[in-house]
N, C-alpha and C positions, 0 to 999 in steps of 0.2 A: 504494500500500500504506500503510495507516494504522499509525502507530507507537503502541504502547500501553506506553510505557516505565514509567509509574507502577505498573502491575500487576506488571511484572517486578521492579522494585525492591522492591516489597512482599514478593515471594517470596524474593529473594536478599539483600536488605540493601543498604546504601550501598556504592558502588564508587568508581572514580576514572576520569578521562579521558572520552572520548567513548563508547568501547565498554564501558569498565569500570563505567559507572553501572548496569549490570544484572547484574553478577556480583561475587562477592567477590574480593578480592585473592588469597586462598589458592587459589581454584578457577579463576583466570583462565587459567593455562597449560593446565590439563587440559581446559577446555571450549572455549577459543578455538583451540587448535592443530589439532584435526581439521578444522574448516571451512577453515582456511588451507591445510592440506595438500591437501585436495580441490580447492582453487582452482588449485593449481599445474598440474594436468593440463589444466584448462580454459584456463589461460593459454597453454599450448603449442599447444593446438588452435586457440585464437583467433588467435594470432600467425601460424599457417600457413594457416588456412582463412578467417580474417576472417568468421566466421559471425555472423549476427544471432540473438540469443537474446532471447526474450520470455517473461518469467516473471511470472505473476500469482498472487497468494495472497490469500485473504480472512483477515481477523483471526480469531484463534482463542485461546481462553482456556487451552488445554492447553499446559503448559510444554514438553513434549516436541516438540509441533508447532512451537512458536515457536523452539525450539533447532534443529530441522531447517531452519526457514526461514533460520537464520543461515548454513547451508551454501549455500543458493541466493543469498542476499544477497552473501556474500563472493565466491562464484563469479562472479556478474555484475559486482560492483564491481571486482574485480581483473582482470577480462577487459578492462576499458575501456582500460587503459594499453597493453598490447601491441597492441590493435587500432589505437589512434590512432598509436602509434609506427610500426607497420608501414605504415600507410596513408600517413603523412607521408613516411617514408623512401622509399617507392616512388614518390612524386611529385616527389622532389628529385633533380636530376641532379648527378653528381659526388660523390666521397666527402667532400670538404671541406664542401659544403653539407649533406650528410646528417649528418655528425658535429656540426656547429655547430647545425643545426636540431633534432636529437634532444636535444642538451644543453640548449638553450634550453627545449624543450618539457618535458623532465623537471624542469628547475629551476623553471619556473613551476608545473608540476603538483604538485610537492612543497610548494608554498606553501599548498596546500589544508589541510594539517594545522594550520598556524598560523592560517589564517583560520577554520577550523571551531571551534577552541577558543575563539574570541572572538565567534562569532555564535550558537552553540547555548547560550543562556543558561538557567541552571537555573530562574530565575523564570518562564520561559515554557513549562516542561514542562506537559503532555506533547506539545503541538502544535508548539512552536518556530516561530512564524510568521516571525521574522527569519531563523533558520537555513535553514529550507526555502525561504523566499521568495528569499533570496540565492542558494541553490543552483539554484532554478528559473530565476532571472534569468540566471545564468551558463550554464545549459543552453540557454536561448533565444539568448543571445549566440553560443554555440558553433554552434548550428544555422545562424544567419545567416552567421557568418564562414566556416563550412565550405561553405555553399552558394555564397558568393561565390568561394571558393577553387576549388570544383568547376567553376563556370562559367568562371572564368579559365583553368583547365586545358583545358577543352573548346575554348575559343577558340584557345588556343595550339596545341593538337593539330590543329585545323582549319587554322590557318595553316601548320603544318609539312607537313600532308598536301598542301596546295596548292603547296608548293615555296617558301613565303615565307621559310624559313630555310636554303635550300640553299646560299646564299653562304658559310655557315660551313664547308662541306665541300669547297669547290672547290679550295682550295690545300692539297692533301694533305700537301705537305712541311712545312707549318706546323701544320695543324690536327690531324694524326695523331701529333704528337710527344707523348711521355709528359707527364703533369701534373708541375708543379714540385714539388720536395720541400720540406722545412721551410726557410723563409727568413725574413729580417727582415720582409718584406712580410706574410707570414701571421701572424707574432707581433704585428706592429703593428696589423693589422686586428682581431685578436682582442682586444687590449688596448682599442682604441677602442670596440669593440662591447660590452665587458663592464665592465672596471674604470673606464673613463672615460665610461661611458654613464649619465647621470642617470636614464634610464628604468628602469634596473635597480637602481642604488644608492639612489635616493631612496625607493622603496617599502620597501627593507630597513631604512633608517634610521628611517623613520616607524613601521614595525612594532616596531623595537627600542625606540623612545621611548614609544609610546602603546598597547602591548599588554603584558599581564602576562607572557606567556611570552617575548615579545621582550625585555622589560626584564630578565628573569632571565638570558637568554642573554647580553645585553650586559654584565651585571655579571660573569657567569662568564668571559666572553671579552673582557675589557676592552681588551686590545691589538688584537685583531681588529676590535672595534667602532671603536676610534680610527682605525685604518687605513681602515676603510670610510668614515668621515666625511671623512678626507682625500681619498679617492678621489672622493667626492661633490663636495667643494669644487673639486677639480681639474677634474672633468667640467663643472661649472657655469661655471667660469672659461673653459674651452675653448669651450663653447657660446656664451657671451657674446662672447668674442673673435671667434669665427667670424661671429657676427651683425653685430657692428660693422664688421668687415673687409669683409663682403659689401656692406653698405649704403654704405660709403665707396667701394668699387670701382665701385658703380653710381651714384656721385655723388648718393646719397640721392634718386634718381629712379626711379619705377616705369615699366615699359613692357610692352606686350602684344604677343606674336607670334602671328599666325595662319598656321600653317605651310602651310596649303593655298594661301596667297597669297605666301609667301616664295620667293625664288630664291637658292640657295646655289651659289657659284662656288668650285671647288676646283682649285688648281694642282697639277700632278703627280698627277692623279687617275686616271691610266690603269692604275695598279697600286700594289703596296705598301700603305703605311698610307693614302695618299690614296684608293686604289681601294676599300679596305674602308670608309672613311668614306662614299664615294659610294654604295656598295651599301646600307649601313645607312640612309642618309637616303632613298634612292630607295624602299626597302622601306616606308617610312612615308608614301609618297605625296608626298614633297617634290620639287619641281622642282630639278634639279641640272645645273650647267654644268661641264664638265671642260675644262681647258686643259693640254695636254701636247705634247711633241715626239715621243713614241712612240705607236704605235697602242694602242688599248684591249686589255688583256690578259684581259678577261673579257667575257661577254655582258651588255650593259646593257639596262635596261628602257626603255620608251618615254618616261619622264619624265627620262631622262639625255641631255644634249646635249653631244656631243664636238666640240671645235674644236682643230685642230692649230695650235699657237702657240709661238713662241719668246718666252718672257716676259722675256728679257734685252734684247730689241729694242723700244724704245718705239714705233717706227713700226708694227711688226707688231702690237703689243698694241692700239694705237689703231684699226687697221683691223679686228681681230677683235672689239674691244669694240663698234664700231658695228654689226657683224653680229649680235652677241649681243642688243643692245638692240632691233634690228629684228625678230629672229625669236623671241626668248625674253622679253626684258624687262630691266629694270634689276636686277642682283643686289642683294640686301639683306644677304647674309652672304658675306664673303670669307674663304676658308680658304687662307692662304699656306703651302702644304705642300711645294711642290717643293724638292728638295734633292739635292746631289751631294757626293761625297767623292773625293779623289784618293789618299789614303793614302801620301803621300810626305813625306820630311823637308824641312827648309828648303832644304838644298843640292841635294836630288834634284829638287824641283819646279821646273818652268820658269815663266816669266812667264805663259804661257798657262794653266798649271794653276791658278795663284793667281787670276788674273783671272776665269777661268771659275767657280771655286768661289765667289768673292765676288759675281760677277754673278748667279748663280742663287740663292744662299742669302741674300743681303742686298740687293743693288742692285735686284733684281726687285721687292722689296716696295714700294719707292718708286715704281717705274713703275706697278705695279698700283694703288697708293693714288691716284696722280695721275689715273688713268683712271676709277676706280670710286668713290672716296671722296666726291666732291662730291655725288652723288645721295643718299648716306646722310646727309650733313650737311644737305642741303636738307630732308629729311624728319625729321631728328633721330630716326632709327630705323635699326637695323641692327647689324651685328656684324663685327669684324675679328679673325680667329683667326690668330695667328702661331705656327707650329710651329718651335720652336727645338730645344734639346737640353740635357741635363745637361752637355754639353761646353762650354756657356756659362759654367759654374761652375769647371771644372778643365781645364787644358791638359796634354796628354801628348805624348810624341814621336810623330811622323808624323801628328799631327792638329792641328798648329799653325794652319794656314790654316782648317781646318774649324771649330775652336774659335773662331777670330777671327770667322768669319761668323756663328756662332750667338750669340756675345756681341753682335755688331752687330744681329742680329735681335731679341734681347731688349731692347736699347736702343731700337730702333725701336718696339717694343710700348709700352715705358714712356713714351717721349716722345709717341707718338701719343695715349695715354690722357690725358696732361696737356693736350695741345693741343686735343683735342676739347672739353674742359670749359672751357678758358680763352680760346682764340683763335677757335674756330669756332662757339661757342655751340651745341654739340650734345652735351649731357651724357647723353642717352639712348642714344647710339651705344655699344654694348658693345665691350670689348676683352678678348681672351683670349690668354694665352701658355701654350704647351705645352712643358714640359721633360721629355722622356722619356729613359729610359736606353737601353741597347743593346736593339734590337728586331730580331727575326729576319726581316729583309727581304733581298732580293737585293743591295741596296746594300752590306750589311755582311757578306757571306759571308767566312768566314775570320777574323772578329773573335774574339779570345780574351777570354773573360770570366774574369778572375782572382779575382773576388770574388763567386761565385754566391750565397753566403748573404746578404751585406749588400746586394748590388745584383743581384738575380736577373734573368736574361734575360727579356724581355717578348715575348709573342706579338703578332703584327700586330693581331689582332682585339681584344686587350686594350687596346692604345693607341687604336685606332679607336673602340672603344666609349666610352672615357673622353672622347674629343673630341666624339663625337656627343651624349653625355649633357650635356656642358657647353654645347654649342650649344643643345640643346632646353630647357635650363634658362632661357635668355633672360637670363642674368646674366654680368657680367664676372668674370674670375677668372684664377688661375694654377694649372695642373695639373702637378704634379711627380710623375713615376712612375719607379721605385717610391718609396714614401713615405720610406724612409731617406735618399734622396738630397737631401731638404730640407736636411740638414746641410751639403751641399756648398756651399750658398748662403753659408755663413758661413766658407768655407775661407780667404778672403783676410784674415779677422780673426784666424786662428789664428797661433801662433808660426811663424816662417819655417822652423825645423827640421822642423815637421810638414808645412808646405806643400811643401817640397822633396821630402820622402820620398814624399808622395802622388803628385807628378808623376813622380818617377823610377820608382816602382813600376808606372807605366803603360807602360813601354817595350815590354812584350811584347804589349800589346793589339792593335796593328796589324801585328805582325811577319809574320803569315801571311795578312793580308787580301788578298782578291782579288774585291772587290765589283764588281757590274755597272756598266758605263759606258754612257751613252746615246749618246755620240758619240766619235769619235777626235779628241781635243782638238787635238793638234798638227797634224792634217791639215785638220780642218773648222772649227775654232773661230776666229773673228776678231771683234774688238770691233765691226766694222762689217758683219758678215755674219749673215744669218738662218740659224741652224743647223737650223731645222725643215726646210729643203730637203734635208738629208742626214742625217736622224735614223735611225740604225741602232744596234743593240745590238752592242757590241764587247767583247772580253775586255780585261782589264788588260794594258797593255804590259809586256813582259818587261824 
């Protein structure tokens, strides 16, 4: 449709703004309100039916005809927003994603008014090549991105129809739980994606500095603009810090992973967090080896290889490792995930309780490293993932031995990272440490979360997805979940009155704990005995 704005201005005189250029200020409300009112009904229909409307009009000199055209233009223009909002919302799962996605969409959409006032230049009337050219360019970009989005959704739906996502629904006790409410994790994620996101704040600062309307708003809202600049600076510092930290963790070396050729070994992968990690990796076609003393608790695919193994016994590990190399190959990624907890106080726990906890949670890491790390060093390629816990940062009653083992696991990770770069000349071998908070696994049944807002409980798949994403990134790193618990890493630097209060407040955490035990420790565990020969699930002792 061709715009004949010069003729309209000749009839009505000079106006203001984008629409007001063809009407007088005094007649604006009277003439522009009816078209907008008529568009409201069209918006409702479009939002519910998502119909396609194709309106074609030829240029006409008659003022009444052109005014009538304003009804059609406004109806079509205002229809676009509910159509796109409804379409996007319908393609996003979960109310959190829908709310954030809709907010981002509306926020960027409303920037159109700021952009339009600076690209429809009066000197270019009546054809406005820059204005309409920019608009057409963005329309083309929208078509391309929407097409990519559509294809992605079709592929995802195809994968779901073939059962590729069924693992998310197998553990009903976990996956059917209600979504978490408002927590520090939600707020922190929102802040990082908005206030501390230069992709959002930088365009706003540039518009405020280099456009007339933006400059006027910046002068009018000086305090808000100042805070926006601080947010941009903080976001840029955060991004720069993350970049430098990542490069340092990778020893300033790049490496490439071909996942069709990699082999991932997961200890404790028969269930729980390890089981979800195995299933997610297997779904991507990656070859996975599982070491555990209990049988598989889920149906594994053909690219998952299970070996019953007591990882606390070096002779057993050596024997199983030889079989793995013969039948599967040399693992290139080690996920040291196996873990146990006894839930007893210092005086309640026996020597076997303590030794068993340390052997599985800490000593086994050294046994696994001695057996599988040399092949990674020889190739200067691979990754070692150590699953620790936020218990490494803070010790509470009835978790003293458990916290000690997780602190030891984190020290193993830190020391291994340094030795790979300095002693073994293998700077490309990646190391990852996972410090997750309370996760809803059978091991921690009866755990009492006394601070659900600051430290929300985690779903198994949430932690597993974080681990898998870190592995697939091919980078070293430390994943602390939920985000607020990063502050616990500084606990020992706080005043002692605060440290003691934090530890004492945790007395109720394990008071009702009755987590799953893989063996009867007092009966079956011995430092010289292979516990895999008697691996059964037992209840916690009375």
